[in-house]
C-alpha positions as CSV (number, residue, x, y, z in Angstrom):
1,M,355.0,206.5,109.5
2,D,355.4,206.1,113.2
3,A,356.2,202.4,114.1
4,N,353.3,202.3,116.6
5,L,350.9,203.6,114.0
6,Q,352.2,201.1,111.5
7,A,351.6,198.2,113.9
8,L,348.1,199.5,114.7
9,M,347.3,199.7,111.0
10,A,348.3,196.1,110.4
11,N,345.6,194.8,112.7
12,M,342.9,197.4,112.1
13,S,339.4,196.5,110.9
14,F,338.0,199.1,108.5
15,T,334.4,200.4,108.4
16,G,332.2,200.3,105.3
17,A,332.7,204.0,104.7
18,E,336.5,203.6,104.9
19,K,336.5,200.7,102.4
20,A,334.3,202.8,100.1
21,A,336.8,205.8,100.3
22,L,338.8,204.4,97.4
23,L,340.8,206.9,95.5
24,D,340.7,206.2,91.7
25,V,343.9,208.0,90.7
26,A,345.0,205.8,87.8
27,H,343.8,208.3,85.2
28,F,344.6,211.6,86.8
29,D,346.5,213.9,84.5
30,D,348.7,215.4,87.2
31,I,352.3,216.3,87.4
32,S,353.8,215.1,90.7
33,M,357.0,216.2,92.4
34,A,358.4,212.8,91.7
35,A,358.2,213.2,87.9
36,D,360.9,215.9,88.2
37,V,363.4,213.3,89.5
38,K,364.6,211.2,86.6
39,Y,367.8,210.0,88.4
40,G,367.6,209.7,92.2
41,L,368.5,207.9,95.3
42,V,366.9,207.7,98.7
43,G,369.2,207.6,101.7
44,K,368.6,206.9,105.4
45,V,370.9,207.7,108.3
46,L,371.5,204.5,110.3
47,S,371.4,206.0,113.8
48,P,369.1,205.8,116.8
49,R,369.8,209.5,117.5
50,L,368.2,212.4,115.7
51,I,370.4,214.4,113.4
52,N,370.0,218.0,112.2
53,D,368.6,217.8,108.7
54,T,369.9,221.2,107.7
55,T,373.4,220.3,108.9
56,F,373.2,217.0,107.1
57,I,372.2,218.6,103.8
58,C,374.9,221.2,104.1
59,V,377.7,218.7,104.9
60,F,376.6,216.1,102.4
61,S,376.2,218.6,99.6
62,N,379.8,219.7,100.1
63,I,381.0,216.1,100.1
64,M,379.1,215.3,96.9
65,A,379.6,218.6,95.1
66,E,381.5,216.9,92.3
67,E,378.5,214.8,91.5
68,K,376.1,217.8,91.4
69,V,373.8,216.2,93.9
70,E,370.6,218.1,95.0
71,I,369.4,217.0,98.5
72,M,365.9,217.2,99.9
73,D,364.7,216.0,103.3
74,L,361.7,213.7,103.1
75,K,361.3,213.0,106.8
76,P,363.7,213.0,109.8
77,G,366.8,211.0,108.8
78,V,365.6,210.2,105.3
79,F,366.7,212.2,102.2
80,L,366.2,212.3,98.5
81,F,369.4,212.7,96.4
82,K,368.7,214.0,92.9
83,V,371.5,213.8,90.3
84,P,371.6,215.1,86.8
85,S,372.5,211.9,84.9
86,E,372.9,208.2,85.1
87,M,376.7,208.6,85.1
88,H,376.5,210.8,88.3
89,L,374.1,208.3,89.9
90,R,376.5,205.4,89.3
91,N,379.4,207.4,90.7
92,V,377.5,208.1,93.9
93,V,376.7,204.4,94.3
94,K,380.2,203.2,93.4
95,R,381.9,205.7,95.8
96,G,380.0,204.4,98.8
97,P,379.6,203.6,101.6
98,W,378.9,207.2,102.7
99,F,379.0,208.7,106.2
100,V,378.1,212.1,107.8
101,D,379.3,212.9,111.3
102,G,380.3,209.3,111.8
103,E,376.9,208.0,110.9
104,S,376.4,205.4,108.1
105,I,374.0,206.2,105.3
106,A,372.1,203.4,103.5
107,I,371.0,204.3,100.0
108,T,368.7,202.7,97.5
109,M,367.3,203.6,94.1
110,F,364.5,206.2,94.1
111,R,361.2,204.6,93.1
112,P,358.2,207.0,93.0
113,S,355.6,204.2,93.1
114,L,356.6,203.4,96.7
115,S,355.7,205.2,99.9
116,L,358.6,206.0,102.2
117,D,357.5,203.2,104.5
118,E,358.0,200.7,101.7
119,Y,361.6,201.6,101.0
120,N,364.1,199.0,102.2
121,F,367.3,200.4,103.7
122,D,368.8,197.1,105.0
123,K,371.6,196.8,102.4
124,M,374.9,198.6,102.2
125,C,378.0,197.9,100.0
126,W,381.3,197.8,101.8
127,W,385.0,197.3,101.0
128,I,386.3,194.4,103.1
129,R,389.7,192.7,103.4
130,V,390.0,189.0,104.0
131,Y,393.2,187.8,105.5
132,G,394.8,184.4,105.8
133,L,393.8,183.1,102.3
134,P,396.3,180.9,100.5
135,L,397.5,182.7,97.4
136,D,396.1,180.1,95.1
137,K,392.7,180.7,96.6
138,M,392.6,184.4,95.6
139,T,390.4,183.8,92.6
140,M,387.1,184.9,91.2
141,V,385.5,181.7,92.5
142,T,386.6,182.4,96.1
143,A,385.5,186.1,95.7
144,R,382.0,185.0,94.6
145,K,381.8,182.5,97.5
146,I,382.8,185.2,100.0
147,G,380.1,187.5,98.4
148,E,377.5,184.8,98.9
149,C,378.3,184.7,102.7
150,F,377.4,188.4,102.9
151,G,374.7,188.6,100.2
152,A,376.3,189.7,97.0
153,L,379.7,190.6,95.5
154,D,380.1,193.9,93.7
155,Y,383.8,194.5,93.0
156,V,387.1,192.7,93.3
157,D,390.4,194.6,93.7
158,G,393.0,193.0,91.5
159,R,395.6,195.7,91.7
160,Q,399.0,195.2,93.3
161,I,399.5,198.0,95.8
162,G,402.7,197.8,97.8
163,G,402.5,194.0,97.6
164,N,399.7,194.0,100.1
165,L,397.4,191.8,98.0
166,G,399.5,188.9,99.1
167,D,398.4,189.6,102.6
168,Y,394.7,190.1,102.0
169,F,391.9,189.8,99.4
170,R,390.1,193.1,98.9
171,L,386.4,192.9,97.9
172,K,383.3,195.1,97.9
173,V,380.3,193.2,99.1
174,E,376.7,193.9,99.8
175,L,375.8,193.3,103.4
176,T,372.6,193.3,105.4
177,V,372.9,196.1,108.0
178,T,370.5,194.4,110.5
179,N,372.8,191.3,110.6
180,P,375.9,191.1,112.8
181,L,379.1,191.8,110.9
182,L,381.0,188.7,109.9
183,R,384.3,188.4,111.7
184,V,385.7,185.5,109.7
185,V,385.0,183.3,106.7
186,M,385.8,179.6,106.9
187,L,388.0,177.8,104.4
188,P,388.0,174.0,104.3
189,N,391.4,172.5,105.2
190,S,393.1,169.2,104.6
191,N,393.3,168.4,108.3
192,D,389.5,168.5,108.8
193,K,389.7,171.7,110.8
194,P,388.5,174.7,108.7
195,R,390.8,177.7,108.4
196,A,389.3,180.9,109.9
197,C,390.2,183.8,107.7
198,P,389.8,187.1,109.5
199,I,387.8,190.1,108.0
200,Q,388.4,193.8,108.4
201,Y,386.1,196.6,107.1
202,E,387.3,199.8,105.5
203,K,385.9,203.1,106.8
204,L,383.9,201.2,109.4
205,N,382.5,203.8,111.9
206,K,379.8,203.2,114.5
207,F,378.9,199.6,115.2
208,C,378.0,197.7,118.4
209,F,380.8,195.7,120.1
210,Y,378.2,193.5,121.7
211,C,375.7,192.6,118.9
212,G,377.9,193.4,116.0
213,V,375.2,195.4,114.1
214,L,375.9,198.7,112.3
215,G,374.2,202.0,113.3
216,H,374.7,202.1,117.1
217,E,377.3,201.6,119.7
218,V,377.3,199.3,122.7
219,E,375.9,202.0,125.0
220,L,372.7,202.2,123.0
221,C,372.3,198.4,122.2
222,S,368.8,197.1,122.7
223,K,370.0,193.7,123.7
224,E,370.6,193.0,127.4
225,M,374.3,192.5,128.0
226,P,375.3,190.3,131.0
227,Q,377.7,191.8,133.5
228,G,381.3,191.0,133.0
229,V,380.9,189.4,129.6
230,A,383.7,189.7,127.1
231,L,382.6,191.8,124.1
232,P,382.7,189.5,121.0
233,Y,383.4,192.5,118.6
234,G,385.9,195.3,118.8
235,P,387.8,198.0,117.0
236,W,390.0,195.3,115.4
237,L,387.3,194.8,112.8
238,R,388.3,198.3,111.4
239,V,391.0,198.7,108.8
240,P,393.5,201.0,110.5
241,I,393.3,204.5,109.0
242,E,397.0,204.5,107.9
243,T,396.5,201.5,105.8
244,R,393.2,202.5,104.1
245,M,392.9,202.7,100.3
246,P,392.7,206.2,98.8
247,Q,389.2,207.3,97.7
248,Q,389.0,206.8,94.0
249,R,386.6,205.8,91.2
250,V,386.5,202.3,89.8
251,C,389.7,202.1,87.7
252,R,392.0,199.7,86.0
253,G,392.5,196.7,88.2
254,I,389.1,197.0,90.0
255,I,386.9,194.2,88.6
256,A,383.2,195.0,88.4
257,V,381.2,191.9,89.1
258,R,377.6,193.1,89.6
259,D,376.1,196.0,87.6
260,I,374.3,198.8,89.2
261,E,370.6,198.7,88.5
262,V,369.4,202.2,87.5
263,L,365.8,203.1,87.9
264,T,364.2,206.2,86.5
265,H,360.8,207.8,86.9
266,D,359.7,206.1,83.7
267,R,361.3,202.8,84.4
268,D,360.3,201.6,87.8
269,T,360.4,197.8,87.5
270,P,362.5,196.1,90.2
271,T,364.8,193.4,88.8
272,L,367.7,191.7,90.4
273,P,371.0,192.9,88.8
274,A,372.7,190.0,87.0
275,L,376.3,189.0,87.7
276,A,378.6,190.2,85.0
277,D,381.1,188.0,83.2
278,A,384.2,189.2,85.1
279,P,387.6,188.9,83.4
280,S,390.1,186.3,84.7
281,F,392.6,187.5,87.3
282,S,395.4,186.3,85.0
283,T,394.6,189.3,82.7
284,I,394.2,191.9,85.5
285,A,396.7,190.8,88.2
286,P,399.1,188.2,86.8
287,H,401.1,188.4,90.1
288,I,398.2,186.5,91.8
289,P,398.1,182.7,91.2
290,C,394.8,181.9,89.6
291,K,393.0,178.6,89.2
292,R,391.0,178.4,86.0
């Protein structure tokens, strides 16, 4: 629905005839298109510019060929991803975040009881690296606290890859795309001055160097930028390409903290996924000091 029409509807007074035009569809014996989608996701391209839906479907279908995804355009920039099984659905979610032509794609579970205007696309899961943490603070407790700063914690990387885990703490967090990206997290210090621990984001594409929000660049920022002001964000928030992790499934050493909530056409009750009981780092990555 157009944003102007949506605002108009919110303040509209309805006539008696309109109030009486109530559709009693609770007992209709009808087969909807949605009933054919047992496992599905709805995705939205986070970009102020229009994209070619046909090109998007072609490119994304090739990217997701392994997961046997069928893609259908629902409205400009919004797509339905139909997958054959719960395993394929989980793989699509776990392998995110997803991008096409440099644009980020926010995905959420398909829920046929909602209209497209009721879907919420303000969450994305992202791999981040937190630098400057003391080695004895690279624990599940710290990971959960960092996750809370963003919104939620999904995965913790407990693998030793080239010794790099001594330099940074790698986590997958759920962030709110309408909020500015966090540049640091603060760690209390003994000298009363908190330690600022810098953050970098893996596969970070378009974001605004002025407001720090995903989905647009500084040239298209809606906020008025004073002349001559130093930009508070920059490309240094991106993990350099040469040091990115290889794309792979969740495997040994990756600790799943929060389960993926799977909704089907016959199970459409939204519940908050519970935090799983994650194993201790001492059993996954004994090279990292761990406080119990």
